C-alpha positions, 0 to 999 in steps of 0.5 A: 500500499503506498501512493502511486503516480496513477492514483495521484494523476487520477486524481488531479485529473478530475475538477475537483483534484485540480481545484484542489491543487490550484488552492494548494498552489496558491497558498504556497506562492503566498509562502504558506505551508500548505497540505491535503490531509485527512481522508483524502490521503486515506482514500488515495493510499487505498487506491480509490480517488478521493470524493472530497478533499480537505486542506490544512495550511499554516494561512490564518482565516484572514490570509486565506480569505484576502487571497480568496475573496469568495471565501467564508468562515465555516459555522461552528468551525473554529479556523476553518474557511469554506472556498467555492469553486465553480461547483465545489467546495473546499474546506481549508482549516488553519493548522492548530492545537486544540485547548486541552481545557475541553470540556469534552462535548468540543473545542472550546478555542484553537491556538494557530500552530505549524503541520507537525502539532497539527498532526498531533492533535489528530484523532487516529494515526490514519487521520494524521496523513498529509499530501503535498499535490506539488511536490507529491510528498506524503507526511505519515509522521504516526505510521498511519500508512502502516495501520492502514495496512492492518485495517487497525484503528489506533489513537494518536497518543494516550486513548483516554486522554483523546476521549476525555478531550472530545468525546464525539471521538468515541462515535467516530472511532467506531464509525471508522473501525466499520468503514474500513471493516477493521479491528481496533488496537488493543489500547484503542479497544480498552479506552473505548470500553472504559470512556464508553459512558462519556459519550452521554456528554454530547449534544443531541445534535452531534450524536445524531450527526454521527449516527447518521454518518454510520448509517450512510457508511458501507457497513452501518451494522458493524458499527452498531454490534460494536456500540453495543458490545463496547457499552457504549450503545446503552449510555446514548441509544438505550431503546435500541440497546434494549432489543438484543435478547428480545425474543421473535416467533421462531415461524417468522424470524428464523434469523433470531432475535428484534436486534439481529433482525434489525442488524439484517435490515442494515445490511440490506441498505441500497444506494436508494435508501436515503437517511430518514428511511435508514433512521426508520429502519433502524427504530422500526421495531423498538417498540417490541421491548415494550409490546412482548407478549406469550399467547399461542406464539410469541407477539408484539400487539400495537408494536408499530404504534409504539415504536413510533412513539418511542421514535419521537422521544429519541428523535426529540432527545437527538434534537432532530428538527419536528418535521423530520421527526413527524415524516420518521415517526410517521414511516415507522407507525405505518410499516406493518400495514402492507395487506391494508392496501388491498382492502381498501378502495380507490379514493382511500388508496390515493390518500397513501399512493399520493402521499409525499412520503409513501415512497419512502414508506415503501422502502421501508417495507422492502428493508424489513422484509429484507431482514427477515428470514425466511424473506418474502416479497410477495406482499412488497411486490403486490404493493408495487403493482397496486400502486402502478395500476392504481396511478394509471387508472387515476394520475396523480392530481395536478397540483392547483394553480391557485389556493384558497388563500390566493382567492381571498386576496384577489378579491378580498373576502372572507373563507367560505363557501364561496371560495371553495366554489370558486376553487373547484371551478378553477380545478374542473378548468384546470383538469380541461386544459382550458388554463395552465398557469397562475396568471391565467387561473386569475385572469379565469378568476376574473371572468367567474365574476 
């Protein structure tokens, strides 16, 4: 494993790589030591053309902005600047030393420094990697390349101290290990177990951001298995932690307990499954921990509704925006209604098949089935076929050209039956193709008067 001429040239041939080269060139010509750093270098060592390139420099944010007039300070990131170039954006960070007085939630201040000091403050050896695109030099002060070859995650310096300085490193460490499908250095593993409770000191938004990154990565189930094993999960997502050991009816779930089912679902993520669908999948069965019963077999009556209620509490704690909570909780609440669609009349089906979140609910249906052994996709494909047949019979309604507020504003009237009657006439004219734009609808409204 090494930086080859082929991967360097391939990176520099991309528009993104060329722009990142020019940034280094501009800063270097101005007398500032400047390097590509972190994940992009790691990707290149793994023979991958990086999708993102971060840059570190001796220039202060003010000096960077002086050289790049379109640059702006990065919100919530001390000492960082964003530079837009074409359709791309680059983050440029000044070499720094972290404030060792941090409370573990986030660094409270930074002291600008040099490259060597900047390398020492980075979390893992595989992230303290620097590449100079002009000289093509690799700077690797902590043998990160060797650890990368072993797929091993190792903290720089004393692991416990690094975690206490910023507890987010607990979650980042687990994420990077899963990203590489790798292993922990023994000292790193011990520190994660010993300091696991510090994850509680993080804000909900920082926890959520890292959970999303894990879910969007190639092996999310590996990360969540580690979070459980290391004793981390119980401190910030106890609702999910409780799913392990929650038995299911073996006739329908040969994969095992609720935890095993959930992990199987995570394994089945597809590229088209977005973050909201993945979060819904992670929490879709947490209500089974509260609804377990033994009748003629194991049952979880109303578990979808209970899962939704638990998820709302979790998402609120994670400081998720209210509209997003509403959407993901809605998907969780309705993930068990697959049979119901075949019993509905068309006017009721329209409520679901026209629903803006229905496509993602269908994705959750698929993942739930995919994570079950034996897997059965019959209902999923029946729903797809039924939806397509319904839309062929009743194409999605056109978006109204005017709203009730528009009519009231134009006429200066209050809400009432007259407004509804006018909206109906405008809609009918739209359906017949008599009007096709908002301005035409306004003109047509005048003719109705």
